[in-house]
Biopython code that builds the backbone (N, CA, C, O; Angstrom):
import numpy as np
from Bio.PDB.StructureBuilder import StructureBuilder

atoms = [
    (1, "UNK", "N", (41.907, 91.258, 66.363)),
    (1, "UNK", "CA", (42.756, 91.960, 67.406)),
    (1, "UNK", "C", (42.328, 91.662, 68.672)),
    (1, "UNK", "O", (43.124, 91.347, 69.556)),
    (2, "UNK", "N", (40.931, 91.745, 68.873)),
    (2, "UNK", "CA", (40.326, 91.659, 70.043)),
    (2, "UNK", "C", (40.668, 90.251, 70.786)),
    (2, "UNK", "O", (41.008, 90.059, 71.953)),
    (3, "UNK", "N", (40.443, 89.234, 69.609)),
    (3, "UNK", "CA", (40.552, 87.893, 70.216)),
    (3, "UNK", "C", (42.154, 87.569, 70.828)),
    (3, "UNK", "O", (42.367, 86.881, 71.827)),
    (4, "UNK", "N", (43.166, 88.201, 70.025)),
    (4, "UNK", "CA", (44.526, 88.147, 70.253)),
    (4, "UNK", "C", (44.698, 88.881, 71.790)),
    (4, "UNK", "O", (45.334, 88.377, 72.716)),
    (5, "UNK", "N", (44.140, 89.900, 71.831)),
    (5, "UNK", "CA", (44.164, 90.701, 73.080)),
    (5, "UNK", "C", (43.624, 89.833, 74.328)),
    (5, "UNK", "O", (44.231, 89.781, 75.398)),
    (6, "UNK", "N", (42.571, 89.246, 74.101)),
    (6, "UNK", "CA", (42.069, 88.158, 74.848)),
    (6, "UNK", "C", (42.852, 87.044, 75.478)),
    (6, "UNK", "O", (43.150, 86.826, 76.652)),
    (7, "UNK", "N", (43.092, 86.426, 74.402)),
    (7, "UNK", "CA", (44.175, 85.140, 74.464)),
    (7, "UNK", "C", (45.485, 85.547, 75.171)),
    (7, "UNK", "O", (45.977, 84.773, 75.991)),
    (8, "UNK", "N", (46.115, 86.821, 74.867)),
    (8, "UNK", "CA", (47.248, 87.397, 75.568)),
    (8, "UNK", "C", (46.915, 87.338, 77.011)),
    (8, "UNK", "O", (47.600, 86.632, 77.752)),
    (9, "UNK", "N", (46.073, 87.919, 77.397)),
    (9, "UNK", "CA", (45.855, 88.001, 78.826)),
    (9, "UNK", "C", (45.475, 86.644, 79.563)),
    (9, "UNK", "O", (45.909, 86.374, 80.683)),
    (10, "UNK", "N", (44.750, 85.934, 78.945)),
    (10, "UNK", "CA", (44.437, 84.644, 79.488)),
    (10, "UNK", "C", (45.796, 83.806, 79.820)),
    (10, "UNK", "O", (46.193, 83.323, 80.880)),
    (11, "UNK", "N", (46.277, 83.816, 78.700)),
    (11, "UNK", "CA", (47.875, 83.123, 78.644)),
    (11, "UNK", "C", (48.746, 83.595, 79.944)),
    (11, "UNK", "O", (49.398, 82.901, 80.724)),
    (12, "UNK", "N", (48.526, 85.100, 79.913)),
    (12, "UNK", "CA", (49.579, 85.656, 80.994)),
    (12, "UNK", "C", (49.103, 85.198, 82.490)),
    (12, "UNK", "O", (49.850, 84.895, 83.420)),
    (13, "UNK", "N", (47.589, 85.225, 82.491)),
    (13, "UNK", "CA", (47.434, 84.834, 83.843)),
    (13, "UNK", "C", (47.507, 83.311, 84.199)),
    (13, "UNK", "O", (47.588, 82.953, 85.374)),
    (14, "UNK", "N", (47.475, 82.424, 83.158)),
    (14, "UNK", "CA", (47.716, 80.782, 83.598)),
    (14, "UNK", "C", (49.069, 80.864, 83.797)),
    (14, "UNK", "O", (49.467, 80.482, 84.897)),
    (15, "UNK", "N", (49.917, 81.288, 82.968)),
    (15, "UNK", "CA", (51.624, 80.910, 83.177)),
    (15, "UNK", "C", (52.115, 81.856, 84.330)),
    (15, "UNK", "O", (53.182, 81.636, 84.903)),
    (16, "UNK", "N", (51.273, 82.957, 84.664)),
    (16, "UNK", "CA", (51.789, 83.399, 85.964)),
    (16, "UNK", "C", (51.451, 82.504, 87.064)),
    (16, "UNK", "O", (52.289, 82.269, 87.935)),
    (17, "UNK", "N", (50.185, 81.944, 87.093)),
    (17, "UNK", "CA", (50.009, 81.065, 88.271)),
    (17, "UNK", "C", (50.644, 79.788, 88.219)),
    (17, "UNK", "O", (50.742, 79.166, 89.276)),
    (18, "UNK", "N", (51.178, 79.200, 86.959)),
    (18, "UNK", "CA", (52.001, 78.128, 87.075)),
    (18, "UNK", "C", (53.277, 78.629, 87.549)),
    (18, "UNK", "O", (53.850, 78.045, 88.468)),
    (19, "UNK", "N", (53.739, 79.593, 87.037)),
    (19, "UNK", "CA", (55.038, 79.983, 87.645)),
    (19, "UNK", "C", (55.147, 79.917, 89.136)),
    (19, "UNK", "O", (56.083, 79.349, 89.699)),
    (20, "UNK", "N", (54.132, 80.534, 89.780)),
    (20, "UNK", "CA", (54.079, 80.497, 91.395)),
    (20, "UNK", "C", (53.972, 79.056, 91.775)),
    (20, "UNK", "O", (54.639, 78.533, 92.668)),
    (21, "UNK", "N", (52.986, 78.388, 90.951)),
    (21, "UNK", "CA", (52.889, 77.134, 91.469)),
    (21, "UNK", "C", (54.124, 76.012, 91.641)),
    (21, "UNK", "O", (54.176, 75.236, 92.595)),
    (22, "UNK", "N", (55.018, 76.054, 90.655)),
    (22, "UNK", "CA", (56.118, 75.485, 90.301)),
    (22, "UNK", "C", (57.392, 76.024, 90.481)),
    (22, "UNK", "O", (58.425, 75.489, 90.077)),
    (23, "UNK", "N", (57.309, 77.292, 91.207)),
    (23, "UNK", "CA", (58.352, 78.149, 91.713)),
    (23, "UNK", "C", (59.332, 78.490, 90.297)),
    (23, "UNK", "O", (60.523, 78.182, 90.336)),
    (24, "UNK", "N", (58.881, 78.993, 89.341)),
    (24, "UNK", "CA", (59.607, 79.110, 88.048)),
    (24, "UNK", "C", (59.224, 80.518, 87.386)),
    (24, "UNK", "O", (58.108, 81.026, 87.282)),
    (25, "UNK", "N", (60.285, 80.928, 87.032)),
    (25, "UNK", "CA", (59.967, 82.371, 86.066)),
    (25, "UNK", "C", (59.420, 83.845, 86.729)),
    (25, "UNK", "O", (59.171, 84.835, 86.041)),
    (26, "UNK", "N", (59.302, 83.789, 88.029)),
    (26, "UNK", "CA", (59.061, 84.765, 88.490)),
    (26, "UNK", "C", (59.635, 86.135, 88.329)),
    (26, "UNK", "O", (59.039, 87.207, 88.430)),
    (27, "UNK", "N", (61.094, 85.881, 88.020)),
    (27, "UNK", "CA", (61.706, 87.103, 87.806)),
    (27, "UNK", "C", (61.544, 87.617, 86.494)),
    (27, "UNK", "O", (61.827, 88.786, 86.233)),
    (28, "UNK", "N", (61.034, 86.688, 85.512)),
    (28, "UNK", "CA", (61.030, 87.300, 84.241)),
    (28, "UNK", "C", (59.610, 87.893, 83.906)),
    (28, "UNK", "O", (59.365, 88.704, 83.013)),
    (29, "UNK", "N", (58.657, 87.290, 84.860)),
    (29, "UNK", "CA", (57.312, 87.751, 85.015)),
    (29, "UNK", "C", (57.359, 89.152, 85.647)),
    (29, "UNK", "O", (56.630, 89.994, 85.122)),
    (30, "UNK", "N", (58.083, 89.513, 86.660)),
    (30, "UNK", "CA", (58.170, 90.681, 87.400)),
    (30, "UNK", "C", (58.733, 91.686, 86.473)),
    (30, "UNK", "O", (58.287, 92.833, 86.457)),
    (31, "UNK", "N", (59.718, 91.293, 85.683)),
    (31, "UNK", "CA", (60.354, 92.301, 84.756)),
    (31, "UNK", "C", (59.362, 92.626, 83.631)),
    (31, "UNK", "O", (59.217, 93.814, 83.343)),
    (32, "UNK", "N", (58.703, 91.744, 83.000)),
    (32, "UNK", "CA", (57.666, 92.373, 82.101)),
    (32, "UNK", "C", (56.508, 92.843, 82.521)),
    (32, "UNK", "O", (55.886, 93.534, 81.713)),
    (33, "UNK", "N", (55.977, 92.634, 83.714)),
    (33, "UNK", "CA", (55.107, 93.556, 84.531)),
    (33, "UNK", "C", (55.503, 95.000, 84.604)),
    (33, "UNK", "O", (54.799, 95.949, 84.260)),
    (34, "UNK", "N", (56.927, 95.056, 85.180)),
    (34, "UNK", "CA", (57.286, 96.314, 85.313)),
    (34, "UNK", "C", (57.509, 97.175, 84.093)),
    (34, "UNK", "O", (57.562, 98.396, 84.238)),
    (35, "UNK", "N", (57.663, 96.542, 82.716)),
    (35, "UNK", "CA", (57.661, 97.213, 81.746)),
    (35, "UNK", "C", (56.417, 97.799, 81.404)),
    (35, "UNK", "O", (56.451, 98.655, 80.520)),
    (36, "UNK", "N", (55.183, 97.480, 81.986)),
    (36, "UNK", "CA", (53.991, 97.994, 81.709)),
    (36, "UNK", "C", (54.088, 99.679, 82.228)),
    (36, "UNK", "O", (53.509, 100.619, 81.684)),
    (37, "UNK", "N", (54.829, 99.735, 83.216)),
    (37, "UNK", "CA", (54.855, 101.157, 83.903)),
    (37, "UNK", "C", (55.001, 102.222, 82.741)),
    (37, "UNK", "O", (54.208, 103.163, 82.715)),
    (38, "UNK", "N", (55.809, 102.128, 81.955)),
    (38, "UNK", "CA", (56.260, 102.973, 80.707)),
    (38, "UNK", "C", (54.992, 103.084, 79.843)),
    (38, "UNK", "O", (54.853, 104.109, 79.176)),
    (39, "UNK", "N", (53.979, 102.043, 79.791)),
    (39, "UNK", "CA", (52.898, 102.235, 78.754)),
    (39, "UNK", "C", (52.000, 103.303, 79.433)),
    (39, "UNK", "O", (51.487, 104.024, 78.577)),
    (40, "UNK", "N", (51.706, 103.577, 80.490)),
    (40, "UNK", "CA", (51.072, 104.714, 81.115)),
    (40, "UNK", "C", (51.313, 105.922, 80.385)),
    (40, "UNK", "O", (50.348, 106.543, 79.939)),
    (41, "UNK", "N", (52.620, 106.379, 80.187)),
    (41, "UNK", "CA", (52.975, 107.580, 79.564)),
    (41, "UNK", "C", (52.877, 107.572, 78.190)),
    (41, "UNK", "O", (52.691, 108.593, 77.528)),
    (42, "UNK", "N", (52.998, 106.436, 77.721)),
    (42, "UNK", "CA", (52.722, 106.412, 76.086)),
    (42, "UNK", "C", (51.126, 106.540, 75.737)),
    (42, "UNK", "O", (50.684, 106.959, 74.667)),
    (43, "UNK", "N", (50.452, 106.153, 76.712)),
    (43, "UNK", "CA", (48.969, 106.417, 76.479)),
    (43, "UNK", "C", (48.539, 107.816, 76.765)),
    (43, "UNK", "O", (47.664, 108.366, 76.097)),
    (44, "UNK", "N", (49.196, 108.427, 77.822)),
    (44, "UNK", "CA", (49.029, 109.842, 77.993)),
    (44, "UNK", "C", (49.614, 110.796, 76.878)),
    (44, "UNK", "O", (49.244, 111.944, 76.636)),
    (45, "UNK", "N", (50.464, 110.178, 76.344)),
    (45, "UNK", "CA", (51.180, 110.696, 74.938)),
    (45, "UNK", "C", (50.081, 110.933, 73.918)),
    (45, "UNK", "O", (49.763, 112.041, 73.485)),
    (46, "UNK", "N", (49.413, 109.510, 73.504)),
    (46, "UNK", "CA", (48.496, 109.662, 72.685)),
    (46, "UNK", "C", (47.119, 110.676, 72.944)),
    (46, "UNK", "O", (46.557, 111.370, 72.097)),
    (47, "UNK", "N", (46.763, 110.518, 74.437)),
    (47, "UNK", "CA", (45.603, 111.509, 74.533)),
    (47, "UNK", "C", (45.856, 112.696, 74.539)),
    (47, "UNK", "O", (44.925, 113.466, 74.305)),
    (48, "UNK", "N", (47.088, 113.192, 74.788)),
    (48, "UNK", "CA", (47.310, 114.818, 74.651)),
    (48, "UNK", "C", (47.554, 114.897, 73.215)),
    (48, "UNK", "O", (47.162, 115.965, 72.744)),
    (49, "UNK", "N", (48.020, 114.190, 72.472)),
    (49, "UNK", "CA", (48.047, 114.248, 70.922)),
    (49, "UNK", "C", (46.643, 114.444, 70.276)),
    (49, "UNK", "O", (46.336, 115.377, 69.534)),
    (50, "UNK", "N", (45.781, 113.346, 70.701)),
    (50, "UNK", "CA", (44.557, 113.547, 70.197)),
    (50, "UNK", "C", (43.712, 114.815, 70.660)),
    (50, "UNK", "O", (42.627, 115.033, 70.120)),
    (51, "UNK", "N", (44.221, 115.685, 71.696)),
    (51, "UNK", "CA", (43.414, 116.851, 72.042)),
    (51, "UNK", "C", (44.317, 117.983, 71.507)),
    (51, "UNK", "O", (44.381, 119.136, 71.933)),
    (52, "UNK", "N", (44.936, 117.476, 70.586)),
    (52, "UNK", "CA", (45.590, 118.743, 70.074)),
    (52, "UNK", "C", (46.708, 119.658, 70.915)),
    (52, "UNK", "O", (46.891, 120.865, 70.762)),
    (53, "UNK", "N", (47.381, 118.807, 71.807)),
    (53, "UNK", "CA", (48.166, 119.439, 72.728)),
    (53, "UNK", "C", (50.002, 118.978, 72.449)),
    (53, "UNK", "O", (50.813, 118.951, 73.375)),
    (54, "UNK", "N", (50.299, 118.701, 71.202)),
    (54, "UNK", "CA", (51.499, 118.286, 70.894)),
    (54, "UNK", "C", (52.645, 119.458, 71.171)),
    (54, "UNK", "O", (53.839, 119.199, 71.326)),
    (55, "UNK", "N", (52.175, 120.556, 71.200)),
    (55, "UNK", "CA", (53.207, 121.757, 71.315)),
    (55, "UNK", "C", (52.772, 122.207, 72.802)),
    (55, "UNK", "O", (52.865, 123.431, 72.893)),
    (56, "UNK", "N", (52.349, 121.632, 73.939)),
    (56, "UNK", "CA", (52.148, 121.960, 75.052)),
    (56, "UNK", "C", (53.358, 121.418, 75.988)),
    (56, "UNK", "O", (53.977, 120.391, 75.710)),
    (57, "UNK", "N", (53.650, 122.285, 77.221)),
    (57, "UNK", "CA", (54.674, 121.743, 77.874)),
    (57, "UNK", "C", (54.533, 120.500, 78.599)),
    (57, "UNK", "O", (55.508, 119.843, 78.965)),
    (58, "UNK", "N", (53.031, 120.085, 78.865)),
    (58, "UNK", "CA", (52.915, 118.854, 79.341)),
    (58, "UNK", "C", (53.052, 117.848, 78.646)),
    (58, "UNK", "O", (53.360, 116.802, 79.216)),
    (59, "UNK", "N", (52.859, 117.866, 77.153)),
    (59, "UNK", "CA", (53.313, 116.917, 76.189)),
    (59, "UNK", "C", (54.827, 116.596, 76.358)),
    (59, "UNK", "O", (55.295, 115.471, 76.534)),
    (60, "UNK", "N", (55.573, 117.860, 76.269)),
    (60, "UNK", "CA", (56.950, 117.671, 76.497)),
    (60, "UNK", "C", (57.349, 116.990, 77.745)),
    (60, "UNK", "O", (58.017, 115.957, 77.698)),
    (61, "UNK", "N", (56.993, 117.486, 78.789)),
    (61, "UNK", "CA", (57.456, 116.803, 80.093)),
    (61, "UNK", "C", (56.759, 115.315, 80.076)),
    (61, "UNK", "O", (57.407, 114.458, 80.677)),
    (62, "UNK", "N", (55.752, 114.966, 79.582)),
    (62, "UNK", "CA", (55.276, 113.533, 79.604)),
    (62, "UNK", "C", (56.358, 112.698, 78.562)),
    (62, "UNK", "O", (56.611, 111.512, 78.776)),
    (63, "UNK", "N", (56.847, 113.297, 77.640)),
    (63, "UNK", "CA", (57.737, 112.682, 76.729)),
    (63, "UNK", "C", (58.993, 112.517, 77.300)),
    (63, "UNK", "O", (59.676, 111.541, 76.989)),
    (64, "UNK", "N", (59.399, 113.378, 78.125)),
    (64, "UNK", "CA", (60.693, 113.242, 78.773)),
    (64, "UNK", "C", (60.599, 112.152, 80.147)),
    (64, "UNK", "O", (61.554, 111.441, 80.462)),
    (65, "UNK", "N", (59.594, 112.157, 80.718)),
    (65, "UNK", "CA", (59.335, 111.198, 81.781)),
    (65, "UNK", "C", (59.281, 109.684, 81.238)),
    (65, "UNK", "O", (59.892, 108.701, 81.659)),
    (66, "UNK", "N", (58.286, 109.803, 80.081)),
    (66, "UNK", "CA", (58.269, 108.380, 79.440)),
    (66, "UNK", "C", (59.544, 107.879, 79.144)),
    (66, "UNK", "O", (59.831, 106.716, 79.428)),
    (67, "UNK", "N", (60.483, 108.779, 78.502)),
    (67, "UNK", "CA", (61.821, 108.274, 78.145)),
    (67, "UNK", "C", (62.600, 107.749, 79.227)),
    (67, "UNK", "O", (63.264, 106.735, 79.012)),
    (68, "UNK", "N", (62.619, 108.332, 80.454)),
    (68, "UNK", "CA", (63.281, 108.069, 81.669)),
    (68, "UNK", "C", (62.832, 106.666, 82.220)),
    (68, "UNK", "O", (63.568, 105.741, 82.561)),
    (69, "UNK", "N", (61.310, 106.722, 82.230)),
    (69, "UNK", "CA", (60.921, 105.546, 82.744)),
    (69, "UNK", "C", (61.291, 104.290, 81.848)),
    (69, "UNK", "O", (61.718, 103.213, 82.264)),
    (70, "UNK", "N", (61.031, 104.658, 80.496)),
    (70, "UNK", "CA", (61.279, 103.258, 79.483)),
    (70, "UNK", "C", (62.728, 102.833, 79.698)),
    (70, "UNK", "O", (63.037, 101.642, 79.747)),
    (71, "UNK", "N", (63.611, 103.823, 79.828)),
    (71, "UNK", "CA", (65.111, 103.256, 79.953)),
    (71, "UNK", "C", (65.289, 102.687, 81.426)),
    (71, "UNK", "O", (65.990, 101.681, 81.537)),
    (72, "UNK", "N", (64.815, 103.148, 82.378)),
    (72, "UNK", "CA", (64.995, 102.651, 83.717)),
    (72, "UNK", "C", (64.236, 101.245, 83.987)),
    (72, "UNK", "O", (64.683, 100.414, 84.777)),
    (73, "UNK", "N", (63.198, 101.090, 83.343)),
    (73, "UNK", "CA", (62.298, 99.830, 83.598)),
    (73, "UNK", "C", (62.469, 98.774, 82.489)),
    (73, "UNK", "O", (62.159, 97.596, 82.670)),
    (74, "UNK", "N", (62.942, 99.214, 81.406)),
    (74, "UNK", "CA", (62.999, 98.199, 80.156)),
    (74, "UNK", "C", (64.390, 97.986, 79.973)),
    (74, "UNK", "O", (64.744, 96.807, 79.960)),
    (75, "UNK", "N", (65.459, 99.060, 79.797)),
    (75, "UNK", "CA", (66.578, 98.951, 79.174)),
    (75, "UNK", "C", (67.679, 98.573, 80.358)),
    (75, "UNK", "O", (68.473, 97.636, 80.274)),
    (76, "UNK", "N", (67.587, 99.331, 81.285)),
    (76, "UNK", "CA", (68.719, 98.896, 82.387)),
    (76, "UNK", "C", (68.629, 97.656, 83.004)),
    (76, "UNK", "O", (69.654, 97.098, 83.396)),
    (77, "UNK", "N", (67.427, 97.106, 83.152)),
    (77, "UNK", "CA", (67.487, 95.649, 83.863)),
    (77, "UNK", "C", (68.097, 94.507, 82.894)),
    (77, "UNK", "O", (68.554, 93.432, 83.283)),
    (78, "UNK", "N", (68.020, 94.924, 81.633)),
    (78, "UNK", "CA", (68.489, 93.764, 80.727)),
    (78, "UNK", "C", (69.665, 93.063, 81.152)),
    (78, "UNK", "O", (69.567, 91.862, 81.405)),
    (79, "UNK", "N", (70.889, 93.721, 81.277)),
    (79, "UNK", "CA", (71.945, 92.881, 81.640)),
    (79, "UNK", "C", (71.751, 92.161, 82.832)),
    (79, "UNK", "O", (72.332, 91.077, 82.873)),
    (80, "UNK", "N", (70.900, 92.573, 84.082)),
    (80, "UNK", "CA", (70.589, 91.744, 85.009)),
    (80, "UNK", "C", (69.808, 90.393, 84.682)),
    (80, "UNK", "O", (70.038, 89.343, 85.283)),
    (81, "UNK", "N", (68.934, 90.516, 83.746)),
    (81, "UNK", "CA", (68.018, 89.726, 83.603)),
    (81, "UNK", "C", (68.657, 88.544, 82.508)),
    (81, "UNK", "O", (68.255, 87.392, 82.344)),
    (82, "UNK", "N", (69.704, 89.196, 81.879)),
    (82, "UNK", "CA", (70.679, 88.211, 81.085)),
    (82, "UNK", "C", (71.471, 87.214, 81.903)),
    (82, "UNK", "O", (71.587, 86.003, 81.716)),
    (83, "UNK", "N", (72.056, 88.070, 82.962)),
    (83, "UNK", "CA", (73.053, 87.255, 83.906)),
    (83, "UNK", "C", (72.182, 86.397, 84.729)),
    (83, "UNK", "O", (72.613, 85.269, 84.967)),
    (84, "UNK", "N", (71.114, 86.708, 85.172)),
    (84, "UNK", "CA", (70.313, 85.870, 85.842)),
    (84, "UNK", "C", (69.840, 84.511, 85.028)),
    (84, "UNK", "O", (69.796, 83.345, 85.418)),
    (85, "UNK", "N", (69.575, 84.974, 84.018)),
    (85, "UNK", "CA", (69.263, 83.509, 83.185)),
    (85, "UNK", "C", (70.276, 82.721, 82.814)),
    (85, "UNK", "O", (70.081, 81.522, 82.618)),
    (86, "UNK", "N", (71.603, 83.340, 82.656)),
    (86, "UNK", "CA", (72.911, 82.417, 82.475)),
    (86, "UNK", "C", (73.357, 81.753, 83.852)),
    (86, "UNK", "O", (73.752, 80.587, 83.843)),
    (87, "UNK", "N", (73.309, 82.346, 84.811)),
    (87, "UNK", "CA", (73.737, 81.856, 86.109)),
    (87, "UNK", "C", (72.478, 81.063, 86.794)),
    (87, "UNK", "O", (72.727, 80.205, 87.640)),
    (88, "UNK", "N", (71.343, 81.307, 86.485)),
    (88, "UNK", "CA", (70.281, 80.345, 87.593)),
    (88, "UNK", "C", (69.408, 79.982, 86.188)),
    (88, "UNK", "O", (68.325, 80.568, 86.173)),
    (89, "UNK", "N", (69.624, 79.267, 85.193)),
    (89, "UNK", "CA", (68.613, 78.791, 84.153)),
    (89, "UNK", "C", (67.512, 78.245, 84.733)),
    (89, "UNK", "O", (67.686, 77.514, 85.708)),
    (90, "UNK", "N", (66.275, 78.477, 84.282)),
    (90, "UNK", "CA", (65.161, 77.490, 84.811)),
    (90, "UNK", "C", (65.246, 76.089, 84.539)),
    (90, "UNK", "O", (64.555, 75.280, 85.159)),
    (91, "UNK", "N", (66.167, 75.713, 83.521)),
    (91, "UNK", "CA", (66.317, 74.402, 83.187)),
    (91, "UNK", "C", (67.470, 73.623, 83.793)),
    (91, "UNK", "O", (67.737, 72.472, 83.450)),
    (92, "UNK", "N", (68.121, 74.287, 84.684)),
    (92, "UNK", "CA", (68.957, 73.533, 85.553)),
    (92, "UNK", "C", (68.672, 72.428, 86.314)),
    (92, "UNK", "O", (69.435, 71.474, 86.468)),
    (93, "UNK", "N", (67.427, 72.567, 86.855)),
    (93, "UNK", "CA", (66.863, 71.487, 87.723)),
    (93, "UNK", "C", (65.700, 70.866, 86.897)),
    (93, "UNK", "O", (64.971, 71.560, 86.188)),
    (94, "UNK", "N", (65.571, 69.548, 87.026)),
    (94, "UNK", "CA", (64.286, 69.055, 86.607)),
    (94, "UNK", "C", (62.918, 69.328, 87.045)),
    (94, "UNK", "O", (62.750, 69.426, 88.261)),
    (95, "UNK", "N", (62.002, 69.456, 86.340)),
    (95, "UNK", "CA", (60.682, 69.867, 86.712)),
    (95, "UNK", "C", (59.910, 69.194, 87.862)),
    (95, "UNK", "O", (59.686, 67.984, 87.828)),
    (96, "UNK", "N", (59.649, 69.696, 88.517)),
    (96, "UNK", "CA", (59.103, 68.885, 89.952)),
    (96, "UNK", "C", (57.408, 69.123, 89.996)),
    (96, "UNK", "O", (56.977, 70.275, 90.059)),
    (97, "UNK", "N", (56.590, 68.093, 89.963)),
    (97, "UNK", "CA", (55.159, 68.022, 89.875)),
    (97, "UNK", "C", (54.880, 67.552, 91.317)),
    (97, "UNK", "O", (55.407, 66.616, 91.918)),
    (98, "UNK", "N", (54.022, 68.331, 91.696)),
    (98, "UNK", "CA", (53.592, 67.875, 93.243)),
    (98, "UNK", "C", (52.716, 66.633, 93.043)),
    (98, "UNK", "O", (52.036, 66.480, 92.028)),
    (99, "UNK", "N", (52.759, 65.730, 94.075)),
    (99, "UNK", "CA", (51.936, 64.528, 94.065)),
    (99, "UNK", "C", (50.602, 64.844, 94.299)),
    (99, "UNK", "O", (49.753, 63.953, 94.327)),
]
sb = StructureBuilder()
sb.init_structure("model")
sb.init_model(0)
sb.init_chain("A")
sb.init_seg("    ")
for serial, (resi, resn, name, xyz) in enumerate(atoms, 1):
    if name == "N":
        sb.init_residue(resn, " ", resi, " ")
    sb.init_atom(name, np.array(xyz, "f"), 0.0, 1.0, " ", f" {name:<3s}", serial, name[0])
structure = sb.get_structure()
């Protein structure tokens, strides 16, 4: 699990830099990075649960905020991402490699 975690982040860094270098894929990378915003509230939920605070108001508020953020940053943009992919496919233009 630790090696998978390390490789995941190394590949993410590599492909992010390649996307910037070749001007390809930034819209997808930004969408995926934005998805991480909801993870903050998921971790807070776990921490509150571990502290025995499942019946607290903070736990309920955090759950509500998590749901709203999850919907706003993960679900709502999906049609725009699909539309962008269909209209401006990264495969429409041949790959350009700098000399």
